[in-house]
C-alpha positions as CSV (number, residue, x, y, z in Angstrom):
1,X,53.2,67.8,13.9
2,X,53.0,68.0,17.8
3,X,54.8,70.9,19.4
4,X,57.5,70.2,21.8
5,X,55.2,72.4,24.4
6,X,52.2,70.1,23.5
7,X,54.1,66.9,24.3
8,X,55.2,68.1,27.8
9,X,51.8,69.1,28.5
10,X,50.4,65.4,27.2
11,X,53.2,63.9,29.2
12,X,52.5,66.0,32.3
13,X,48.8,65.2,32.4
14,X,49.7,61.5,31.7
15,X,52.0,61.6,34.7
16,X,49.1,63.1,36.9
17,X,46.9,60.5,35.7
18,X,49.1,57.4,37.0
19,X,49.8,59.2,40.0
20,X,45.8,59.7,40.5
21,X,45.3,56.2,39.7
22,X,48.3,54.9,42.0
23,X,46.5,57.2,44.8
24,X,43.4,55.8,44.2
25,X,44.6,52.1,44.4
26,X,46.1,52.6,47.7
27,X,44.0,51.3,50.7
28,X,42.2,53.8,52.7
29,X,43.9,54.8,56.1
30,X,41.5,53.8,59.4
31,X,40.7,57.0,61.3
32,X,42.4,57.0,64.6
33,X,40.8,55.6,67.2
34,X,39.1,58.1,69.5
35,X,41.3,58.3,73.1
36,X,39.5,56.2,75.9
37,X,38.3,58.4,78.8
38,X,40.1,58.6,81.9
39,X,39.4,57.7,85.7
40,X,41.6,59.7,88.1
41,X,42.0,56.8,90.8
42,X,43.1,59.4,93.1
43,X,39.9,61.1,93.0
44,X,38.3,58.0,92.9
45,X,39.2,56.5,96.0
46,X,38.7,59.9,97.5
47,X,34.9,59.5,96.7
48,X,34.5,56.2,97.5
49,X,35.9,57.0,100.9
50,X,33.9,60.2,101.7
51,X,30.7,59.8,99.5
52,X,29.3,56.9,101.5
53,X,29.5,58.8,105.0
54,X,27.8,61.7,103.7
55,X,24.3,62.4,104.7
56,X,23.3,63.4,101.0
57,X,24.2,62.7,97.7
58,X,26.6,65.5,97.2
59,X,29.6,64.7,95.1
60,X,33.3,64.8,96.1
61,X,34.9,67.7,94.3
62,X,36.9,66.4,91.2
63,X,35.8,63.1,91.3
64,X,31.9,63.4,89.3
65,X,33.6,62.2,85.9
66,X,35.6,59.6,87.3
67,X,32.8,58.0,89.4
68,X,30.7,58.2,86.3
69,X,32.9,56.1,84.1
70,X,33.4,53.4,86.8
71,X,29.5,53.2,87.7
72,X,28.4,53.1,83.9
73,X,30.5,50.1,83.5
74,X,29.0,48.7,86.5
75,X,25.6,48.8,84.8
76,X,26.7,47.4,81.7
77,X,27.5,44.8,83.6
78,X,24.1,44.7,85.3
79,X,25.4,45.3,88.7
80,X,23.8,48.9,89.3
81,X,20.6,50.6,88.4
82,X,20.9,53.6,86.3
83,X,19.0,55.8,89.2
84,X,22.7,55.4,90.8
85,X,24.5,56.7,87.9
86,X,25.3,60.2,89.1
87,X,28.5,60.8,90.4
88,X,28.1,60.0,93.8
89,X,29.9,56.8,94.8
90,X,27.5,56.3,97.7
91,X,26.5,52.9,99.1
92,X,24.8,51.5,96.2
93,X,27.8,52.1,94.0
94,X,30.0,50.6,96.7
95,X,27.8,47.3,96.9
96,X,27.7,47.3,93.5
97,X,31.4,47.5,93.0
98,X,31.9,44.7,96.0
99,X,29.8,42.6,93.7
100,X,32.0,42.8,90.9
101,X,35.0,42.1,93.0
102,X,33.5,38.9,93.9
103,X,32.5,37.8,90.6
104,X,36.5,37.9,90.1
105,X,36.8,35.5,92.9
106,X,37.9,38.1,95.4
107,X,37.0,37.9,98.9
108,X,37.5,39.4,102.4
109,X,39.7,42.6,102.3
110,X,39.6,42.2,98.4
111,X,35.9,42.7,98.0
112,X,34.9,45.2,100.2
113,X,33.5,47.7,97.7
114,X,37.0,49.6,97.3
115,X,38.4,49.7,94.1
116,X,41.7,48.5,93.8
117,X,44.1,49.2,90.8
118,X,43.9,45.5,89.4
119,X,40.1,45.4,89.5
120,X,39.7,49.1,88.2
121,X,41.6,48.5,84.9
122,X,39.8,45.2,84.5
123,X,36.3,46.7,85.0
124,X,37.6,49.5,82.2
125,X,38.8,47.3,79.7
126,X,38.1,49.0,76.4
127,X,36.0,51.7,78.3
128,X,38.4,54.1,80.0
129,X,42.3,54.2,81.2
130,X,43.3,54.4,85.1
131,X,45.6,57.6,85.7
132,X,47.3,58.5,88.9
133,X,46.9,54.7,89.9
134,X,47.4,54.0,93.7
135,X,48.9,51.0,95.3
136,X,49.8,50.0,99.0
137,X,52.2,48.2,98.0
138,X,53.5,44.7,99.7
139,X,53.4,44.0,103.7
140,X,56.4,44.5,105.5
141,X,57.4,44.2,109.0
142,X,58.4,47.5,111.0
143,X,59.2,47.3,114.7
144,X,57.3,44.5,115.5
145,X,54.0,44.6,113.6
146,X,53.1,44.1,110.0
147,X,52.5,47.6,107.7
148,X,52.5,47.8,103.8
149,X,55.1,49.5,102.2
150,X,52.9,52.8,101.5
151,X,52.5,52.9,105.3
152,X,55.8,52.6,106.3
153,X,56.9,55.4,104.1
154,X,54.4,57.9,105.5
155,X,55.3,57.0,109.0
156,X,58.7,57.4,108.7
157,X,58.5,60.7,106.9
158,X,56.2,62.2,109.6
159,X,59.0,61.0,111.9
160,X,61.6,63.0,109.9
161,X,59.1,66.0,110.0
162,X,59.1,65.5,114.0
163,X,62.8,64.6,114.3
164,X,61.8,61.3,116.4
165,X,61.1,57.6,116.4
166,X,57.7,56.9,117.5
167,X,56.8,53.7,119.2
168,X,54.0,51.4,117.4
169,X,51.7,49.5,119.7
170,X,49.4,47.8,116.9
171,X,50.0,47.5,113.2
172,X,48.1,46.8,110.1
173,X,46.4,43.3,108.9
174,X,46.0,42.5,112.4
175,X,42.3,41.2,113.4
176,X,41.1,39.9,117.0
177,X,41.3,43.4,118.9
178,X,37.8,44.1,119.8
179,X,38.6,47.3,121.1
180,X,39.8,48.3,117.2
181,X,36.4,47.8,115.7
182,X,38.2,46.2,112.6
183,X,40.0,49.1,111.8
184,X,43.5,47.1,111.9
185,X,42.3,44.2,109.6
186,X,43.4,45.8,106.7
187,X,46.1,48.1,105.6
188,X,47.2,52.0,106.2
189,X,46.0,51.5,110.2
190,X,48.3,52.4,113.2
191,X,48.3,52.9,116.7
192,X,51.2,54.8,118.2
193,X,52.0,55.1,121.9
194,X,52.3,58.8,123.8
195,X,54.0,57.5,126.9
196,X,56.4,60.2,127.9
197,X,55.0,62.8,125.4
198,X,53.7,66.1,126.8
199,X,50.0,67.3,125.9
200,X,51.7,69.4,123.9
201,X,54.0,67.2,121.8
202,X,50.9,64.6,121.2
203,X,49.2,67.1,119.5
204,X,52.4,68.1,117.2
205,X,52.8,64.4,116.6
206,X,48.8,64.1,115.4
207,X,49.4,67.3,113.4
208,X,52.5,66.0,111.6
209,X,50.7,62.4,111.0
210,X,47.9,64.4,109.3
211,X,50.2,66.4,107.2
212,X,51.5,63.0,105.1
213,X,48.4,61.7,104.7
214,X,47.2,60.2,107.8
215,X,43.6,60.3,109.4
216,X,44.9,60.5,113.2
217,X,43.6,61.4,116.5
218,X,44.8,61.3,119.8
219,X,42.5,58.7,121.7
220,X,41.6,58.7,125.4
221,X,40.1,56.2,128.2
222,X,37.1,58.7,128.3
223,X,36.3,57.7,124.4
224,X,36.6,53.9,124.8
225,X,38.0,50.7,126.4
226,X,41.5,52.0,125.5
227,X,44.4,53.6,127.2
228,X,46.1,57.1,125.9
229,X,47.1,56.7,122.3
230,X,47.2,58.0,118.8
231,X,45.2,56.0,116.5
232,X,45.9,56.8,112.5
233,X,44.4,55.6,109.6
234,X,46.3,56.2,105.9
235,X,44.0,58.3,103.4
236,X,43.4,56.3,100.1
237,X,45.0,53.1,101.2
238,X,43.5,50.3,99.3
239,X,43.8,47.6,101.6
240,X,41.8,49.1,104.0
241,X,39.2,47.5,106.0
242,X,35.6,48.8,105.7
243,X,35.8,50.3,109.1
244,X,39.1,51.9,108.2
245,X,37.5,53.4,105.2
246,X,34.7,54.7,107.2
247,X,37.3,56.4,109.5
248,X,38.8,58.0,106.3
249,X,35.6,59.4,105.0
250,X,34.7,60.9,108.3
251,X,37.7,62.6,108.7
252,X,37.5,64.0,105.2
253,X,34.1,65.5,106.8
254,X,35.5,67.3,109.7
255,X,34.5,64.2,112.2
256,X,36.3,62.2,114.9
257,X,36.5,58.4,113.7
258,X,34.1,57.3,116.6
259,X,31.2,55.4,116.4
260,X,29.4,59.0,118.2
261,X,30.6,60.6,114.8
262,X,31.4,63.6,116.9
263,X,33.3,66.5,115.4
264,X,37.1,66.3,115.0
265,X,38.8,66.8,118.2
266,X,42.2,67.1,116.3
267,X,44.6,69.8,115.0
268,X,43.1,71.6,111.8
269,X,45.5,70.5,109.1
270,X,44.6,72.3,105.4
271,X,44.5,71.3,103.1
272,X,43.6,67.3,104.0
273,X,45.9,65.3,101.4
274,X,46.9,61.9,101.0
275,X,50.5,60.5,100.8
276,X,50.6,61.2,96.8
277,X,49.3,64.6,97.0
278,X,51.7,65.5,100.0
279,X,54.7,63.9,97.7
280,X,53.8,66.3,94.9
281,X,53.9,69.3,97.6
282,X,57.4,68.5,98.5
């Protein structure tokens, strides 16, 4: 006759067999999907402004991985040669991205080769995710001119630092001014009056504009067909015209933003921050 101990052992073995059989019957669990790589939009836009203005194929610090993801996606669509998939957002990458934007039906300011958030996310579908997204916001009226909400916020912060309100002589999204060479055709562009301001205070205004994320310079009559004024371009504004993009890149490279590409003649502000970077420091 089986002993009590034998019966318990037999029952335990049977239970274990049933459990094992039940476990074997369960469907296999799918392995978790690998996380997609990330494209840092702030770093990408900085490279897209600076790299086309370089005399070499240097890579903008902190941007390589993000630029490579975008270049690989452009290559996969047959828009960029493998030769230029190198992490340098140069003129070939700009041209390829502009072609991609046109393939989406974009034109004008939306197809300059400077990535916007919507096109960047579409390009990265199933390939990468976008971090630190940038947006110029909507267009609004400000003191008789048109700007976007990002530019308005930047100017208001500079004025807060200065403790005074500035007079705007030209805003953004305004074409037809030949002396502006297209810099005001898109977003992020402002011209400010310096009437009644001392030489020292003009420099102070330029410094505070630079501090909050503008590429800003005091323009003089000796430089072109214009009166004394302050010209400012909001860094990393994705609505920038091509001409404004060039000025932003030149500012980062220590140049004056003029056609002669001379040395920057404005006050030194370091580090050179975008609006988003400035906000994270305050």
